[in-house]
PDB file of N, CA, C and O in Angstrom:
ATOM      1  N   MET A   1     -31.069  50.922   7.047  1.00  0.00           N
ATOM      2  CA  MET A   1     -32.193  50.015   6.331  1.00  0.00           C
ATOM      3  C   MET A   1     -32.803  50.691   4.727  1.00  0.00           C
ATOM      4  O   MET A   1     -32.763  51.746   4.094  1.00  0.00           O
ATOM      5  N   SER A   2     -33.250  49.578   4.634  1.00  0.00           N
ATOM      6  CA  SER A   2     -33.420  49.752   2.903  1.00  0.00           C
ATOM      7  C   SER A   2     -34.610  50.158   2.843  1.00  0.00           C
ATOM      8  O   SER A   2     -35.369  50.120   3.812  1.00  0.00           O
ATOM      9  N   ILE A   3     -34.908  50.573   1.769  1.00  0.00           N
ATOM     10  CA  ILE A   3     -36.414  50.931   1.271  1.00  0.00           C
ATOM     11  C   ILE A   3     -37.472  49.705   1.044  1.00  0.00           C
ATOM     12  O   ILE A   3     -38.683  49.758   1.257  1.00  0.00           O
ATOM     13  N   GLY A   4     -36.784  48.678   0.598  1.00  0.00           N
ATOM     14  CA  GLY A   4     -37.980  47.576   0.914  1.00  0.00           C
ATOM     15  C   GLY A   4     -37.860  46.943   2.312  1.00  0.00           C
ATOM     16  O   GLY A   4     -38.777  46.135   2.458  1.00  0.00           O
ATOM     17  N   GLU A   5     -37.079  47.015   3.371  1.00  0.00           N
ATOM     18  CA  GLU A   5     -37.184  46.715   4.701  1.00  0.00           C
ATOM     19  C   GLU A   5     -38.187  47.495   5.246  1.00  0.00           C
ATOM     20  O   GLU A   5     -39.088  46.987   5.912  1.00  0.00           O
ATOM     21  N   VAL A   6     -38.086  49.219   4.927  1.00  0.00           N
ATOM     22  CA  VAL A   6     -38.876  49.706   5.493  1.00  0.00           C
ATOM     23  C   VAL A   6     -40.325  49.780   4.871  1.00  0.00           C
ATOM     24  O   VAL A   6     -41.183  50.009   5.724  1.00  0.00           O
ATOM     25  N   LYS A   7     -40.657  49.680   3.966  1.00  0.00           N
ATOM     26  CA  LYS A   7     -42.100  49.116   3.076  1.00  0.00           C
ATOM     27  C   LYS A   7     -42.212  47.817   3.798  1.00  0.00           C
ATOM     28  O   LYS A   7     -43.205  47.893   4.522  1.00  0.00           O
ATOM     29  N   ALA A   8     -41.697  46.791   3.905  1.00  0.00           N
ATOM     30  CA  ALA A   8     -41.947  45.740   4.803  1.00  0.00           C
ATOM     31  C   ALA A   8     -42.694  45.510   6.044  1.00  0.00           C
ATOM     32  O   ALA A   8     -43.427  44.608   6.448  1.00  0.00           O
ATOM     33  N   ALA A   9     -42.153  46.923   6.642  1.00  0.00           N
ATOM     34  CA  ALA A   9     -42.091  47.262   8.246  1.00  0.00           C
ATOM     35  C   ALA A   9     -43.236  47.666   8.522  1.00  0.00           C
ATOM     36  O   ALA A   9     -43.963  47.196   9.398  1.00  0.00           O
ATOM     37  N   LEU A  10     -43.630  49.110   7.357  1.00  0.00           N
ATOM     38  CA  LEU A  10     -45.064  49.547   7.077  1.00  0.00           C
ATOM     39  C   LEU A  10     -45.747  48.363   6.528  1.00  0.00           C
ATOM     40  O   LEU A  10     -46.913  48.356   6.922  1.00  0.00           O
ATOM     41  N   GLY A  11     -45.615  47.883   6.167  1.00  0.00           N
ATOM     42  CA  GLY A  11     -46.689  46.530   5.706  1.00  0.00           C
ATOM     43  C   GLY A  11     -47.423  46.115   7.114  1.00  0.00           C
ATOM     44  O   GLY A  11     -48.471  46.474   7.650  1.00  0.00           O
ATOM     45  N   GLU A  12     -46.321  45.135   7.485  1.00  0.00           N
ATOM     46  CA  GLU A  12     -46.285  44.649   8.968  1.00  0.00           C
ATOM     47  C   GLU A  12     -47.369  45.458   9.562  1.00  0.00           C
ATOM     48  O   GLU A  12     -48.575  45.213   9.598  1.00  0.00           O
ATOM     49  N   SER A  13     -46.725  46.443  10.007  1.00  0.00           N
ATOM     50  CA  SER A  13     -47.868  47.596  11.017  1.00  0.00           C
ATOM     51  C   SER A  13     -49.240  48.151  10.336  1.00  0.00           C
ATOM     52  O   SER A  13     -50.092  48.668  11.058  1.00  0.00           O
ATOM     53  N   LYS A  14     -49.392  48.059   9.236  1.00  0.00           N
ATOM     54  CA  LYS A  14     -50.858  48.120   8.711  1.00  0.00           C
ATOM     55  C   LYS A  14     -51.704  47.206   9.347  1.00  0.00           C
ATOM     56  O   LYS A  14     -52.733  47.504   9.954  1.00  0.00           O
ATOM     57  N   ARG A  15     -51.100  45.737   9.142  1.00  0.00           N
ATOM     58  CA  ARG A  15     -51.439  44.551   9.348  1.00  0.00           C
ATOM     59  C   ARG A  15     -51.826  44.450  10.575  1.00  0.00           C
ATOM     60  O   ARG A  15     -52.928  43.964  10.828  1.00  0.00           O
ATOM     61  N   LEU A  16     -50.839  44.970  11.725  1.00  0.00           N
ATOM     62  CA  LEU A  16     -51.314  44.922  13.382  1.00  0.00           C
ATOM     63  C   LEU A  16     -52.309  45.857  13.238  1.00  0.00           C
ATOM     64  O   LEU A  16     -53.437  45.648  13.685  1.00  0.00           O
ATOM     65  N   LEU A  17     -51.977  46.977  12.598  1.00  0.00           N
ATOM     66  CA  LEU A  17     -53.207  48.235  12.696  1.00  0.00           C
ATOM     67  C   LEU A  17     -54.612  47.028  12.312  1.00  0.00           C
ATOM     68  O   LEU A  17     -55.547  46.898  13.102  1.00  0.00           O
ATOM     69  N   ASP A  18     -54.565  46.589  11.578  1.00  0.00           N
ATOM     70  CA  ASP A  18     -56.194  46.217  11.376  1.00  0.00           C
ATOM     71  C   ASP A  18     -56.726  45.079  12.223  1.00  0.00           C
ATOM     72  O   ASP A  18     -57.908  44.759  12.344  1.00  0.00           O
ATOM     73  N   GLN A  19     -55.761  44.567  12.743  1.00  0.00           N
ATOM     74  CA  GLN A  19     -55.904  42.759  13.849  1.00  0.00           C
ATOM     75  C   GLN A  19     -56.856  44.168  14.955  1.00  0.00           C
ATOM     76  O   GLN A  19     -58.023  44.065  15.333  1.00  0.00           O
ATOM     77  N   GLY A  20     -55.820  45.483  15.273  1.00  0.00           N
ATOM     78  CA  GLY A  20     -55.939  45.849  16.223  1.00  0.00           C
ATOM     79  C   GLY A  20     -57.150  46.647  16.416  1.00  0.00           C
ATOM     80  O   GLY A  20     -57.585  46.905  17.538  1.00  0.00           O
ATOM     81  N   ARG A  21     -57.872  47.164  14.979  1.00  0.00           N
ATOM     82  CA  ARG A  21     -59.228  47.613  14.500  1.00  0.00           C
ATOM     83  C   ARG A  21     -60.190  46.755  15.065  1.00  0.00           C
ATOM     84  O   ARG A  21     -60.924  47.120  15.983  1.00  0.00           O
ATOM     85  N   ALA A  22     -60.224  45.528  14.516  1.00  0.00           N
ATOM     86  CA  ALA A  22     -60.951  44.222  14.363  1.00  0.00           C
ATOM     87  C   ALA A  22     -60.824  44.009  15.728  1.00  0.00           C
ATOM     88  O   ALA A  22     -61.953  44.005  16.220  1.00  0.00           O
ATOM     89  N   THR A  23     -60.271  43.894  16.265  1.00  0.00           N
ATOM     90  CA  THR A  23     -60.539  43.782  18.149  1.00  0.00           C
ATOM     91  C   THR A  23     -61.258  44.936  18.502  1.00  0.00           C
ATOM     92  O   THR A  23     -62.461  44.789  18.286  1.00  0.00           O
ATOM     93  N   ILE A  24     -60.944  46.071  18.983  1.00  0.00           N
ATOM     94  CA  ILE A  24     -61.513  47.085  19.086  1.00  0.00           C
ATOM     95  C   ILE A  24     -62.929  47.088  18.699  1.00  0.00           C
ATOM     96  O   ILE A  24     -63.743  47.335  19.589  1.00  0.00           O
ATOM     97  N   GLU A  25     -63.309  46.876  17.633  1.00  0.00           N
ATOM     98  CA  GLU A  25     -64.736  47.064  17.067  1.00  0.00           C
ATOM     99  C   GLU A  25     -65.636  45.715  17.845  1.00  0.00           C
ATOM    100  O   GLU A  25     -66.773  45.772  18.314  1.00  0.00           O
ATOM    101  N   GLY A  26     -65.008  44.913  17.810  1.00  0.00           N
ATOM    102  CA  GLY A  26     -65.800  43.904  18.778  1.00  0.00           C
ATOM    103  C   GLY A  26     -65.705  43.845  20.262  1.00  0.00           C
ATOM    104  O   GLY A  26     -66.313  43.043  20.971  1.00  0.00           O
ATOM    105  N   ILE A  27     -64.725  44.948  20.740  1.00  0.00           N
ATOM    106  CA  ILE A  27     -65.090  45.184  22.293  1.00  0.00           C
ATOM    107  C   ILE A  27     -65.990  46.098  22.603  1.00  0.00           C
ATOM    108  O   ILE A  27     -66.710  46.052  23.600  1.00  0.00           O
ATOM    109  N   ASP A  28     -65.983  47.663  21.088  1.00  0.00           N
ATOM    110  CA  ASP A  28     -67.077  48.894  20.981  1.00  0.00           C
ATOM    111  C   ASP A  28     -68.576  47.999  21.110  1.00  0.00           C
ATOM    112  O   ASP A  28     -69.444  48.225  21.953  1.00  0.00           O
ATOM    113  N   VAL A  29     -68.640  46.689  19.802  1.00  0.00           N
ATOM    114  CA  VAL A  29     -69.731  46.184  20.024  1.00  0.00           C
ATOM    115  C   VAL A  29     -70.420  46.070  21.338  1.00  0.00           C
ATOM    116  O   VAL A  29     -71.313  46.775  21.809  1.00  0.00           O
ATOM    117  N   SER A  30     -69.654  44.754  21.960  1.00  0.00           N
ATOM    118  CA  SER A  30     -69.759  44.123  23.594  1.00  0.00           C
ATOM    119  C   SER A  30     -70.228  45.384  24.505  1.00  0.00           C
ATOM    120  O   SER A  30     -71.260  45.268  25.167  1.00  0.00           O
ATOM    121  N   LEU A  31     -69.337  46.809  24.550  1.00  0.00           N
ATOM    122  CA  LEU A  31     -70.088  47.553  24.893  1.00  0.00           C
ATOM    123  C   LEU A  31     -70.863  48.228  24.813  1.00  0.00           C
ATOM    124  O   LEU A  31     -71.598  48.565  25.742  1.00  0.00           O
ATOM    125  N   ILE A  32     -70.928  48.685  23.470  1.00  0.00           N
ATOM    126  CA  ILE A  32     -72.696  48.834  23.299  1.00  0.00           C
ATOM    127  C   ILE A  32     -73.960  47.895  23.759  1.00  0.00           C
ATOM    128  O   ILE A  32     -74.975  48.303  24.324  1.00  0.00           O
ATOM    129  N   GLU A  33     -73.717  46.778  23.451  1.00  0.00           N
ATOM    130  CA  GLU A  33     -74.279  45.820  24.207  1.00  0.00           C
ATOM    131  C   GLU A  33     -74.879  45.796  25.693  1.00  0.00           C
ATOM    132  O   GLU A  33     -76.046  45.788  26.085  1.00  0.00           O
ATOM    133  N   VAL A  34     -73.283  45.785  26.587  1.00  0.00           N
ATOM    134  CA  VAL A  34     -73.187  45.914  28.092  1.00  0.00           C
ATOM    135  C   VAL A  34     -73.817  47.257  28.139  1.00  0.00           C
ATOM    136  O   VAL A  34     -74.780  47.329  28.903  1.00  0.00           O
ATOM    137  N   THR A  35     -73.579  48.056  27.665  1.00  0.00           N
ATOM    138  CA  THR A  35     -73.875  49.632  28.272  1.00  0.00           C
ATOM    139  C   THR A  35     -75.706  49.717  28.090  1.00  0.00           C
ATOM    140  O   THR A  35     -76.426  50.380  28.837  1.00  0.00           O
ATOM    141  N   SER A  36     -76.142  48.965  27.041  1.00  0.00           N
ATOM    142  CA  SER A  36     -77.631  49.180  26.751  1.00  0.00           C
ATOM    143  C   SER A  36     -78.148  47.907  27.915  1.00  0.00           C
ATOM    144  O   SER A  36     -79.028  48.477  28.560  1.00  0.00           O
ATOM    145  N   LEU A  37     -78.062  47.024  28.256  1.00  0.00           N
ATOM    146  CA  LEU A  37     -78.261  46.225  29.403  1.00  0.00           C
ATOM    147  C   LEU A  37     -78.038  46.851  30.366  1.00  0.00           C
ATOM    148  O   LEU A  37     -79.025  46.852  31.101  1.00  0.00           O
ATOM    149  N   THR A  38     -76.631  47.802  31.036  1.00  0.00           N
ATOM    150  CA  THR A  38     -76.805  48.160  32.220  1.00  0.00           C
ATOM    151  C   THR A  38     -77.670  49.217  32.256  1.00  0.00           C
ATOM    152  O   THR A  38     -78.234  49.501  33.313  1.00  0.00           O
ATOM    153  N   LEU A  39     -77.816  49.705  31.473  1.00  0.00           N
ATOM    154  CA  LEU A  39     -78.730  51.201  31.378  1.00  0.00           C
ATOM    155  C   LEU A  39     -80.060  50.928  31.781  1.00  0.00           C
ATOM    156  O   LEU A  39     -80.646  51.704  32.536  1.00  0.00           O
ATOM    157  N   ALA A  40     -80.698  49.691  31.262  1.00  0.00           N
ATOM    158  CA  ALA A  40     -82.075  49.351  31.313  1.00  0.00           C
ATOM    159  C   ALA A  40     -82.116  48.388  32.634  1.00  0.00           C
ATOM    160  O   ALA A  40     -83.229  48.019  33.010  1.00  0.00           O
ATOM    161  N   THR A  41     -81.162  48.037  33.230  1.00  0.00           N
ATOM    162  CA  THR A  41     -81.327  47.197  34.869  1.00  0.00           C
ATOM    163  C   THR A  41     -81.328  48.315  35.806  1.00  0.00           C
ATOM    164  O   THR A  41     -82.038  48.318  36.811  1.00  0.00           O
ATOM    165  N   LEU A  42     -80.280  49.577  35.382  1.00  0.00           N
ATOM    166  CA  LEU A  42     -80.016  50.403  36.689  1.00  0.00           C
ATOM    167  C   LEU A  42     -81.654  51.655  36.291  1.00  0.00           C
ATOM    168  O   LEU A  42     -81.649  52.575  37.109  1.00  0.00           O
ATOM    169  N   HIS A  43     -82.497  51.728  35.583  1.00  0.00           N
ATOM    170  CA  HIS A  43     -83.529  52.514  34.760  1.00  0.00           C
ATOM    171  C   HIS A  43     -83.973  52.792  36.507  1.00  0.00           C
ATOM    172  O   HIS A  43     -84.193  51.980  37.406  1.00  0.00           O
ATOM    173  N   ASP A  44     -83.983  54.308  36.495  1.00  0.00           N
ATOM    174  CA  ASP A  44     -84.972  54.648  37.616  1.00  0.00           C
ATOM    175  C   ASP A  44     -83.818  54.467  39.070  1.00  0.00           C
ATOM    176  O   ASP A  44     -84.268  55.019  40.074  1.00  0.00           O
ATOM    177  N   THR A  45     -82.852  53.983  39.208  1.00  0.00           N
ATOM    178  CA  THR A  45     -81.866  53.739  40.018  1.00  0.00           C
ATOM    179  C   THR A  45     -81.089  55.214  40.560  1.00  0.00           C
ATOM    180  O   THR A  45     -80.331  55.764  39.761  1.00  0.00           O
ATOM    181  N   GLN A  46     -81.218  55.589  41.398  1.00  0.00           N
ATOM    182  CA  GLN A  46     -80.223  57.224  41.980  1.00  0.00           C
ATOM    183  C   GLN A  46     -79.273  57.117  42.746  1.00  0.00           C
ATOM    184  O   GLN A  46     -78.722  58.085  43.269  1.00  0.00           O
ATOM    185  N   HIS A  47     -78.845  55.545  42.977  1.00  0.00           N
ATOM    186  CA  HIS A  47     -78.021  55.106  44.075  1.00  0.00           C
ATOM    187  C   HIS A  47     -76.186  55.581  43.040  1.00  0.00           C
ATOM    188  O   HIS A  47     -75.641  55.533  41.938  1.00  0.00           O
ATOM    189  N   ALA A  48     -76.041  55.899  44.136  1.00  0.00           N
ATOM    190  CA  ALA A  48     -74.345  57.117  43.708  1.00  0.00           C
ATOM    191  C   ALA A  48     -73.607  55.657  42.730  1.00  0.00           C
ATOM    192  O   ALA A  48     -73.233  55.922  41.587  1.00  0.00           O
ATOM    193  N   GLU A  49     -73.472  54.472  43.144  1.00  0.00           N
ATOM    194  CA  GLU A  49     -72.939  53.279  42.302  1.00  0.00           C
ATOM    195  C   GLU A  49     -73.285  53.131  40.916  1.00  0.00           C
ATOM    196  O   GLU A  49     -72.647  52.849  39.902  1.00  0.00           O
ATOM    197  N   ALA A  50     -74.652  53.444  41.207  1.00  0.00           N
ATOM    198  CA  ALA A  50     -75.250  53.058  39.499  1.00  0.00           C
ATOM    199  C   ALA A  50     -74.959  54.378  38.619  1.00  0.00           C
ATOM    200  O   ALA A  50     -74.614  54.313  37.439  1.00  0.00           O
ATOM    201  N   GLY A  51     -75.135  55.565  39.317  1.00  0.00           N
ATOM    202  CA  GLY A  51     -74.022  56.729  38.779  1.00  0.00           C
ATOM    203  C   GLY A  51     -72.782  56.429  37.910  1.00  0.00           C
ATOM    204  O   GLY A  51     -72.443  56.691  36.756  1.00  0.00           O
ATOM    205  N   ASN A  52     -72.291  55.815  38.882  1.00  0.00           N
ATOM    206  CA  ASN A  52     -70.671  55.917  38.643  1.00  0.00           C
ATOM    207  C   ASN A  52     -70.593  54.620  37.619  1.00  0.00           C
ATOM    208  O   ASN A  52     -69.769  54.716  36.710  1.00  0.00           O
ATOM    209  N   ALA A  53     -71.347  53.473  37.692  1.00  0.00           N
ATOM    210  CA  ALA A  53     -71.551  52.680  36.695  1.00  0.00           C
ATOM    211  C   ALA A  53     -71.644  52.937  35.310  1.00  0.00           C
ATOM    212  O   ALA A  53     -70.881  52.522  34.438  1.00  0.00           O
ATOM    213  N   ARG A  54     -73.006  53.918  35.127  1.00  0.00           N
ATOM    214  CA  ARG A  54     -73.260  54.510  33.900  1.00  0.00           C
ATOM    215  C   ARG A  54     -71.753  55.732  33.470  1.00  0.00           C
ATOM    216  O   ARG A  54     -71.208  55.784  32.368  1.00  0.00           O
ATOM    217  N   LEU A  55     -71.532  56.240  34.206  1.00  0.00           N
ATOM    218  CA  LEU A  55     -70.532  57.357  33.342  1.00  0.00           C
ATOM    219  C   LEU A  55     -69.147  56.376  33.244  1.00  0.00           C
ATOM    220  O   LEU A  55     -68.326  56.776  32.420  1.00  0.00           O
ATOM    221  N   ALA A  56     -68.781  55.119  33.998  1.00  0.00           N
ATOM    222  CA  ALA A  56     -68.001  54.551  33.733  1.00  0.00           C
ATOM    223  C   ALA A  56     -67.916  53.458  32.139  1.00  0.00           C
ATOM    224  O   ALA A  56     -66.825  52.939  31.902  1.00  0.00           O
ATOM    225  N   LEU A  57     -68.828  53.254  31.381  1.00  0.00           N
ATOM    226  CA  LEU A  57     -69.201  52.828  30.438  1.00  0.00           C
ATOM    227  C   LEU A  57     -69.352  53.696  29.864  1.00  0.00           C
ATOM    228  O   LEU A  57     -69.160  53.206  28.751  1.00  0.00           O
ATOM    229  N   ALA A  58     -69.588  54.820  29.667  1.00  0.00           N
ATOM    230  CA  ALA A  58     -69.875  55.922  28.931  1.00  0.00           C
ATOM    231  C   ALA A  58     -68.005  56.238  28.253  1.00  0.00           C
ATOM    232  O   ALA A  58     -67.549  56.333  27.113  1.00  0.00           O
ATOM    233  N   ASP A  59     -67.383  56.313  29.641  1.00  0.00           N
ATOM    234  CA  ASP A  59     -66.034  56.536  29.296  1.00  0.00           C
ATOM    235  C   ASP A  59     -65.305  55.421  27.913  1.00  0.00           C
ATOM    236  O   ASP A  59     -64.804  55.511  26.792  1.00  0.00           O
ATOM    237  N   ALA A  60     -65.655  54.483  28.865  1.00  0.00           N
ATOM    238  CA  ALA A  60     -65.108  53.173  28.032  1.00  0.00           C
ATOM    239  C   ALA A  60     -65.544  53.396  26.735  1.00  0.00           C
ATOM    240  O   ALA A  60     -64.630  53.732  25.983  1.00  0.00           O
ATOM    241  N   VAL A  61     -66.791  53.310  26.158  1.00  0.00           N
ATOM    242  CA  VAL A  61     -67.319  53.759  24.834  1.00  0.00           C
ATOM    243  C   VAL A  61     -66.570  54.794  24.057  1.00  0.00           C
ATOM    244  O   VAL A  61     -66.230  54.790  22.873  1.00  0.00           O
ATOM    245  N   ARG A  62     -66.383  55.728  25.049  1.00  0.00           N
ATOM    246  CA  ARG A  62     -65.480  56.724  24.320  1.00  0.00           C
ATOM    247  C   ARG A  62     -64.330  56.602  24.168  1.00  0.00           C
ATOM    248  O   ARG A  62     -63.953  57.425  23.334  1.00  0.00           O
ATOM    249  N   GLU A  63     -63.289  55.814  24.647  1.00  0.00           N
ATOM    250  CA  GLU A  63     -62.113  55.435  24.695  1.00  0.00           C
ATOM    251  C   GLU A  63     -62.265  54.703  23.305  1.00  0.00           C
ATOM    252  O   GLU A  63     -61.945  55.289  22.271  1.00  0.00           O
ATOM    253  N   ALA A  64     -62.701  53.563  23.295  1.00  0.00           N
ATOM    254  CA  ALA A  64     -63.157  52.329  22.721  1.00  0.00           C
ATOM    255  C   ALA A  64     -63.342  53.802  20.830  1.00  0.00           C
ATOM    256  O   ALA A  64     -62.432  54.034  20.034  1.00  0.00           O
ATOM    257  N   ASP A  65     -64.301  54.198  20.804  1.00  0.00           N
ATOM    258  CA  ASP A  65     -64.025  55.316  19.675  1.00  0.00           C
ATOM    259  C   ASP A  65     -63.118  55.879  19.368  1.00  0.00           C
ATOM    260  O   ASP A  65     -62.710  55.930  18.208  1.00  0.00           O
ATOM    261  N   LEU A  66     -62.322  56.717  20.843  1.00  0.00           N
ATOM    262  CA  LEU A  66     -60.895  57.209  20.664  1.00  0.00           C
ATOM    263  C   LEU A  66     -59.824  56.102  19.271  1.00  0.00           C
ATOM    264  O   LEU A  66     -59.317  56.033  18.151  1.00  0.00           O
ATOM    265  N   ALA A  67     -60.132  55.428  20.670  1.00  0.00           N
ATOM    266  CA  ALA A  67     -58.085  54.433  19.706  1.00  0.00           C
ATOM    267  C   ALA A  67     -58.802  53.712  18.103  1.00  0.00           C
ATOM    268  O   ALA A  67     -58.103  53.095  17.298  1.00  0.00           O
ATOM    269  N   LEU A  68     -60.610  54.023  17.880  1.00  0.00           N
ATOM    270  CA  LEU A  68     -60.686  53.609  16.809  1.00  0.00           C
ATOM    271  C   LEU A  68     -60.171  55.025  15.893  1.00  0.00           C
ATOM    272  O   LEU A  68     -59.702  54.979  14.755  1.00  0.00           O
ATOM    273  N   SER A  69     -60.337  55.941  16.500  1.00  0.00           N
ATOM    274  CA  SER A  69     -60.198  56.799  15.223  1.00  0.00           C
ATOM    275  C   SER A  69     -58.631  57.372  15.265  1.00  0.00           C
ATOM    276  O   SER A  69     -58.253  58.138  14.378  1.00  0.00           O
ATOM    277  N   MET A  70     -57.786  56.980  16.291  1.00  0.00           N
ATOM    278  CA  MET A  70     -56.506  57.091  16.287  1.00  0.00           C
ATOM    279  C   MET A  70     -55.473  55.825  15.344  1.00  0.00           C
ATOM    280  O   MET A  70     -54.384  55.961  14.785  1.00  0.00           O
ATOM    281  N   ILE A  71     -56.364  54.639  15.484  1.00  0.00           N
ATOM    282  CA  ILE A  71     -55.947  53.772  14.800  1.00  0.00           C
ATOM    283  C   ILE A  71     -56.182  54.159  12.981  1.00  0.00           C
ATOM    284  O   ILE A  71     -55.264  54.235  12.165  1.00  0.00           O
ATOM    285  N   SER A  72     -57.312  54.310  12.761  1.00  0.00           N
ATOM    286  CA  SER A  72     -57.662  55.125  11.196  1.00  0.00           C
ATOM    287  C   SER A  72     -56.763  55.913  10.492  1.00  0.00           C
ATOM    288  O   SER A  72     -56.558  55.939   9.278  1.00  0.00           O
ATOM    289  N   ALA A  73     -56.166  56.658  11.533  1.00  0.00           N
ATOM    290  CA  ALA A  73     -55.071  57.834  11.453  1.00  0.00           C
ATOM    291  C   ALA A  73     -53.657  57.205  10.960  1.00  0.00           C
ATOM    292  O   ALA A  73     -52.984  57.163   9.930  1.00  0.00           O
ATOM    293  N   ALA A  74     -53.614  56.839  12.015  1.00  0.00           N
ATOM    294  CA  ALA A  74     -52.422  55.551  11.784  1.00  0.00           C
ATOM    295  C   ALA A  74     -52.068  54.944  10.325  1.00  0.00           C
ATOM    296  O   ALA A  74     -51.093  55.110   9.592  1.00  0.00           O
ATOM    297  N   THR A  75     -53.329  54.121  10.188  1.00  0.00           N
ATOM    298  CA  THR A  75     -53.286  53.376   8.892  1.00  0.00           C
ATOM    299  C   THR A  75     -53.228  54.334   7.518  1.00  0.00           C
ATOM    300  O   THR A  75     -52.592  54.212   6.472  1.00  0.00           O
ATOM    301  N   GLU A  76     -54.187  55.350   7.997  1.00  0.00           N
ATOM    302  CA  GLU A  76     -53.973  56.542   6.434  1.00  0.00           C
ATOM    303  C   GLU A  76     -52.456  57.192   6.662  1.00  0.00           C
ATOM    304  O   GLU A  76     -51.923  58.036   5.941  1.00  0.00           O
ATOM    305  N   ASN A  77     -52.121  56.814   7.390  1.00  0.00           N
ATOM    306  CA  ASN A  77     -50.875  57.996   7.638  1.00  0.00           C
ATOM    307  C   ASN A  77     -49.505  56.737   7.190  1.00  0.00           C
ATOM    308  O   ASN A  77     -48.346  57.068   6.941  1.00  0.00           O
ATOM    309  N   THR A  78     -50.078  55.169   7.183  1.00  0.00           N
ATOM    310  CA  THR A  78     -48.585  54.804   6.827  1.00  0.00           C
ATOM    311  C   THR A  78     -49.045  54.180   5.401  1.00  0.00           C
ATOM    312  O   THR A  78     -48.186  53.912   4.561  1.00  0.00           O
ATOM    313  N   SER A  79     -50.582  53.932   5.122  1.00  0.00           N
ATOM    314  CA  SER A  79     -50.706  54.245   3.460  1.00  0.00           C
ATOM    315  C   SER A  79     -49.839  55.558   3.335  1.00  0.00           C
ATOM    316  O   SER A  79     -48.639  55.285   3.327  1.00  0.00           O
ATOM    317  N   ALA A  80     -50.039  56.547   3.262  1.00  0.00           N
ATOM    318  CA  ALA A  80     -49.437  57.710   2.350  1.00  0.00           C
ATOM    319  C   ALA A  80     -48.257  57.837   2.178  1.00  0.00           C
ATOM    320  O   ALA A  80     -47.600  58.367   1.282  1.00  0.00           O
ATOM    321  N   TYR A  81     -47.831  56.983   3.685  1.00  0.00           N
ATOM    322  CA  TYR A  81     -45.784  56.896   3.277  1.00  0.00           C
ATOM    323  C   TYR A  81     -45.551  55.785   2.642  1.00  0.00           C
ATOM    324  O   TYR A  81     -44.401  55.645   2.226  1.00  0.00           O
ATOM    325  N   LEU A  82     -46.473  54.763   2.398  1.00  0.00           N
ATOM    326  CA  LEU A  82     -46.072  53.873   0.986  1.00  0.00           C
ATOM    327  C   LEU A  82     -46.111  54.593  -0.127  1.00  0.00           C
ATOM    328  O   LEU A  82     -45.330  54.501  -1.074  1.00  0.00           O
ATOM    329  N   ARG A  83     -47.188  55.445  -0.001  1.00  0.00           N
ATOM    330  CA  ARG A  83     -47.149  55.381  -1.463  1.00  0.00           C
ATOM    331  C   ARG A  83     -46.442  56.684  -1.923  1.00  0.00           C
ATOM    332  O   ARG A  83     -46.518  57.029  -3.102  1.00  0.00           O
ATOM    333  N   GLU A  84     -45.818  57.345  -1.092  1.00  0.00           N
ATOM    334  CA  GLU A  84     -44.764  58.350  -1.505  1.00  0.00           C
ATOM    335  C   GLU A  84     -43.160  57.421  -1.755  1.00  0.00           C
ATOM    336  O   GLU A  84     -42.333  57.726  -2.614  1.00  0.00           O
ATOM    337  N   LEU A  85     -43.033  56.358  -0.854  1.00  0.00           N
ATOM    338  CA  LEU A  85     -42.205  55.721  -1.240  1.00  0.00           C
ATOM    339  C   LEU A  85     -41.894  54.876  -2.533  1.00  0.00           C
ATOM    340  O   LEU A  85     -40.772  54.491  -2.860  1.00  0.00           O
ATOM    341  N   GLY A  86     -43.546  54.560  -3.490  1.00  0.00           N
ATOM    342  CA  GLY A  86     -43.377  54.234  -4.336  1.00  0.00           C
ATOM    343  C   GLY A  86     -43.838  52.453  -4.299  1.00  0.00           C
ATOM    344  O   GLY A  86     -43.712  51.761  -5.309  1.00  0.00           O
TER     345      GLY A  86
END
């Protein structure tokens, strides 16, 4: 694989990472809205399923945030590698 081909592949990976980031950011916004509505609906509810729902939503938000962090790191590493290649 030539340097040009490596640069092209890295450029494509950055484009795909940007698409992934945009998708997950949209999901994150929706999760925050759903969490807010769910917590308001379940206010003062002590049912076990309500507790499970709260935990599941918190886990989903945490996972979305983790995915965004991983995408940011991958994007930064890709950019650094592209700079090294010239």
